[in-house]
Structure formats: structure tokens, C-alpha cells
C-alpha positions, 0 to 999 in steps of 0.5 A: 329456073331459079339460081340457088347461089348457096347450091352453086357455091357449095358445088363449086367448092366441092368441085375445086377440092375434089378436082384438085386432089383428084387431079393430083392422083388421076390427072384428067379423070380426077379433074373431070370427076370433081366437075361431075360431083360438084355439079351433082351436088349443086343440082341436088341442093337446088332441086326443083327438077331437071332444068333447075338442076342443070342450070345450077350445076352448069353455073358451078361448073362455069365458075370452076372452069373460070378458076381453072382458066385463071390458074392456067393463065398464070402458068402461061404467063410464067412460061411466057416470061421465061421464053421471051416475047414470041414465047409469050404470044404462043403461051397466051394463045395456048392458055386461051385455047386450053382455058376454053377446053377446061371451062367446057370440061367443067361446065358440060359434065357439071350441067349433066350431073346437075340435071341428074341431081335436080331430077333425083331431088325433084322425084323424091319431092313428087313421091312425097318424100321430104328431104331432111330439114337442116338443123337450125341454130 
């Protein structure tokens, strides 16, 4: 399994954009859908089969989960500062638990979708169908 950082970063960007706009329209479904689509993009771009697609999709989802947890932590800190010291403890604990759930919501479906993307690209290469070459500058 080789890490294709370009695929991971593009998958992460797709995940954040779709997750943000999709999360506004359909709060939970849009966010998970962003993770799935971003993971698929990362896995397809990385190619080289199921294992490599899974790894790259999982990395993209992990980065998406970390960003989501940071945003939740900022929100928790704001709520905690308004509620006093006891509120800060509850808000911090809640943010930690929700951050873990958010990271899993992004990473697991992203890894599965990345496996599908890597498999699709790998099966195209095995049949002798070459993906289009990117335009050179």
C-alpha cells in the first residue's frame, strides 16, 4: 500500500466541500455522503487495487474526521466558556466523544468507498483500459 498524497488531499477537499454543503441541506446524510464520495475519489485516484484504495480513502476520511473534531472542539469551548467551569468539563467530554464518532463516520465509510474506487480503477487497468492521461502544461 502506497500513500498517494495527491489523491488523499483531493479526496479530503471533496469530502469537506460536499460534507459542508450537504450537511446544511441534509444534516447527517450530507456529511456521511461527503465522506463516502471523498473516500471514493481518493481510492479511485490512488488506484492499484482494493488495499491501496482502502488505505487512501481511509486517510482522506481520517483527515476529514480530524477537521470535524477540531470544529466541534471550538464549538464546545465556546459553549463551555458560557456555562462556567462545570459546563467546560461537560462540554469538553462531550466534544471528545462526539469527535471520535465524527472521525469514525468519516473514516470508515471513506475507507469502504476508497476500496470500491481502487477496485474499479484496478479492474479497468487489468482489462487493458487505460485511464485518460492528465493534460500536461
